[in-house]
N, C-alpha and C positions, 0 to 999 in steps of 0.2 A: 504494500499499500504506499502510495506517495502522498506527501503532504507539502503544501506550499503556503507560506504566510505573506500577507500584503497588508499595507496600511496606507492611510491618507487622511488629509484634513479638509478635502473638498470632494464634492460628488464627482466632478470632472476627473480628478486625479485618481480616485478610487476605481471608477469605471475603466479608465485607461489601464490601470494595473491589472484589473480582472481580464481584460481583452489580451494583455501581454502574456499573462500566465497561462492562458488557454489556447495560445496561438501556435504552440510547438508540439502538438499531438497529445498534450495532457488534457484529459477529459474528466474533470471532477464530477462527482455525483452528489457531494455534500459540502455545505459551506457553514462553518461555525463563525457567526458574525456578532461581534461585540461593539456597540456603538454608543457614543455620547448622545444624550437626548437632543442635543443641538444639531446633530447631523441629519442629513436627509436619508435616513435608512430605508424609507419606503421606495425611493427611486433606485437606491442600490439593490434592494429586494427585487424590484421589477427586472433589473438588468441580470440578476442571477436566475430569476424565474424563466427568462427568455432562453436561457442556456440549459433549462431543465435540471437545475441544480437545486436540491432540497436544502432548506434554510432552517438552521437552529440559531435563533437570534435573541439577544437581550440588550437592553440599554444598561449603562454603566456609571460608575462613579470614578472613572479613569480606566484606561486601556493599556495593554502592553503586548509587544511581540518580543519574545526572548528577553533581554534585559533592557529593552528601549521602552520607557514609560511615556505614555502620551496623556493628554488632557483635552477633551473636546474633539477627539478624533474618532475614527472608525477602523478597526482591525478585522481581518478575515483569515481564516484558515480554510484552505480548499483541500479536500481529500477525494481520492478516486476509489473510495470504498465500494465494494460490490454491493449494488442495491439489494441483493437478496440477503445481505447480512445485517440490515438495520431497517427500523421503521421509525417514523416521526409521528408523535402524538401531541395534539394541542387541545387543551381544555380550558374553557372559561369557568370561572368559579366566584365565590364571594365568601365573606366571613362565615356565614352560617352553613355553607356547604363544602367547606374546604376538605374536611375528612372524607366525605363521600366521593368528592371528585378524585382525590388522591387514591381512594380505593379502586376507582375505575381503572386508573393507570396500572396499579398492581395487577389487576386481572388481565388487562391488555398485554402486559409483559408475559404473563403466564401462558397466554393463548398465542403469542407470537413466536416464542422460541423455547426449546427445552431448558436452556441455560441462559436466560436473559441478563443483561446488565443495563442499568438506567443512568443516563446522564441528564440531569434536570436543571431547569431554571424557573424561577417563580417571579411574577410581578407583584405590584401592589405595595402599599406601605403597612397595611395592618394584617395582612395574611399571616397566620401562625405557622412558622416553619416546622414546629414539632407536629402539628396536625398533618402537614404534608408527609413527613417522614413516616409517622405512624399509619397513616392511610395507605400508603404504598405497601408497607409491610403486611398490613392486615389483608389487603386485597390479593397480594401475592401468596400469602399464607406461610411464609417462612423468611429467614434472613436472605438478603439478596445483595448484590453489588449495586450500590447507589452512591453517586457523587454529583455535586453541583453547587449552585449558588443562587442567591436572590439578586435580582436585577437592581441597578441603581439609577439615579437621575441627577447626577452631578450635584449632590447635596441639597437639592430643592426639597426633598421630602414630600413630594406631591404625587407623582405618577410614573414610577418605574415600569417599564413595558417588557413583555416577551413577544416575539413575533416569528412567523414562519411564512411560507408562500401564500399571500393573500389574506393573512389573518394576523391580527395583533390585538392586545388587550393589556390593561394594567393588572386587573385581578384575574390571572390566568396562570396556567401550569403548562410548560413545554417539556417534552421528553424525547430524547433519543434512545430508543431501545435497540441494543446491539446483541447479536448472537455470539455469546462467549465461546461456542464451540468453534467459531471461525476467527474471532478477533480476541486476543488476550486483552482484558481490561483490568488493570490493577491501579490502586490509588490509596491515598491516605489523607486524613485530615489531621493537621498538627497545629499547635498553638504556641506553647512555650511561655505563656503568662503565669507569673508566680503569685500564689495566694499570700495574704498577710492576716495577722490577727487570729482571733479565736473563731471557732465555728458558731454560727448564729442560726436561728430558726425562722422561717417564713411563717408567721402565725396567722396571716390572712392573705389569700390570694384568689384570683379568679382568671383562669386561662393565662394570658401573658401580663396581667396586671397584678402587681405586688402592693398590697395596701399597708401591711405592717410587717416589721421585722422585730422579733423579741418583743411583741405587743406594743411597738412604738411606730409612729408614722414612717413608712419606708424612705420617703424623700428626706425627712429630717435626720434619720439614721445615717443615710448616705452622705449628706453634707457635713454632719458633725464628725464622722470618722475619717472622711477623706479631704475635708476642707474644700469641697467643690461646690460652687454656686450655680444654681439654675437661674437664667435670665428670663424673667417673665415679662410678657407684653400685658399691659393693663387691660386690654381688650380680649385677652384669650386666657382660658383656664389651663389649656394644654399647649405646651411649647416643645420644640425640638431641644433635647438635652445633649447637645453635642459634646460639651465638656466632659460628660460621663463616659464617652466612648473609650477614654484612656483608662477607666476604672471599672471594668466589668464585674459582675457577680460570677462566682464560681459555684456551680451546683455539684455537690458530692454524690457520686453514684455508689450503690452497694458493693460493686466490684472493685472499688478503689479508684476508678477513673473519675475525672471531673469534666463537666461541660460548661462552657462559657455562655453567659447570657448578658448582652449589652442592654442598658436601659436607654432606649432611643428617645422616649418622651417623658416629661414630668408633668404632673397635674397639680396646679397651684391650689385648687379648691380642696380636694381630698387628700393631698400630700402623698399621692401614690407614684409609683414608677411603672411605666409601660415598656415592657421588654419586647424584643423581637421573636421570642419563643415562649412557650408555656413555662411557668414556674409553679409547680404544684404546692398547695398548702401543706405545711409540714416539712418542706424541703430543707436540708441542711446546707448552708452557704457560707462562703467567705468572701470578703472583699479582695480586690487586686490592685496592685500598683502598675504603672506603665512598665513595659518590659525593658530589659537590657539586651545586649547583642547575643547573650546566650539563647535567647528565643530563636534567633535566626539559625544558630547552630543546631538546635533541637530539630527544626524543621528539615534541615539538610540531612541530618543523621537519620531521621525517621524515613525520609524518602529513599535513602540508600537501603534501609532494612527491608523494603518491599520488593526489591530486585532479587530474582531467582539466582543470579550469579553476577559477579563484577563485570563480566563481558556482555550481559544482556543489554540490548539497546531498545529503543521504541521507534515507531514510525511517526508518532505525533504526541505532543503533550498539550494538555488543557489545564490551566490553572485558574482557580477561584480564590482570590485573596481578599480578605476582609479589609474594607477601606480604613478601618482603625489601625491596621498595621502600616498603611501608608501614612496616616496622620502621625503615628508614633515615631516611625523611623525616617520619615521624610524621604529625601532622594536616595538614601542608603538602602531603601527597599529594593532598589535595582540589583544590589549585591545578592539578596536572598533569591530573587528570580533567576539571576545568572547561574548561581551555584546549583539550584535545582535543575536547571536545564542541562548543566554539565554532567549531572548524575546520570541522565538518560541519553544525552547526545542526540537530541531530536528537535525539529522545529517546535516552537511553543507559541500559543496564543492564550491570552487571558484577560481578566478584568477585575477591578476592585469592586467588591460586592457589599451588600447590606446583610449578609448571612450566608453560611455555607452548610452543605449537606455531605455527610460521609462517615466513615468508620475511623476511629482513632487507633492508635497502636495496640491498645489493650481493651478497647471498648467495643460496643456494638454500633450499629447505624444510629447516628444522632443528627440533630440540628444543632449547628455551632454558630458562635460569633467569635471574632478576633482570630479566626483560624486561617491557615493556608491549606487549601484542598487541591491536590495534585492528581491528575489522571493520566496514565500512560497507556497508549493504544498501540498494539503490534499485531499485525496479520499473522496467523499461524501458517 
């Protein structure tokens, strides 16, 4: 399987690169498209559609090819994967139907291939990532290979989109279902954020809203222990709590693993925290501080651990990296991207996300925040 990556910051330049890449006998069947909300991704989609290329697309909070980080651009990975080896599914959904929609995807995967792998992206601001993951697994009926990310919208916090040929929506789920009997799909979700302080208990929560921690208002606890202020608009009860992205909550799992939950919004009226994924009442949590460079080393080390041998390479790499990593590390995040690419020695395309899906080194499939999710594809 051959993969080629292209990028551009204008519609004309991108279409020119698509034509150039497909002019020498290379006939891609699949395009992984990660676009700034500012770009004309619909026109780019039309150009790909005319070439009968299936589109897996998401808007972003920043894009990259290999170690080259962009902002406000569009990046594409073109692959000549055998059309018999994959299927593309697109489902519109809403807050109330997220779990049931995700179940449909799990069932579709089971019906598509004996051993399917799912690469997914989700749109919307308020969709619960944990409901997405749980729904797929319930529909599939067992553990599966699932990796992906939440679309972004350049920090606007309004309408991240996913899209495919002739379809797009913010409250939607897109999935590339791959036949693992034909394509080796392996990946890992890694974080590296370190917890601080004592374990605390979520004493009141509903879905992804945390009302109290140790019986005290969650927002007040957060600001007291971490010294982080939420800047409220006098006309709004709920505001984007971007300062909190440096200081996520760590949920402790029974198997010793931890799952990160970023507090995306704060509610001035009821003093609650609104997270990007569910936080069950009774959960044991710790606060986190911004990471040091050991977090990058952790990601690279764990990426090496999923290779079957040091000689094993990949045909293509897809990375879903949390935007909070970019915020925390700044331009140095390119070093993490470059080192991960060197582990596999393959073309890479990726974007900065609002949340990630995948399995950690010791855990089960989870919805994550502040993680770096890497997927390696290799035709057998």
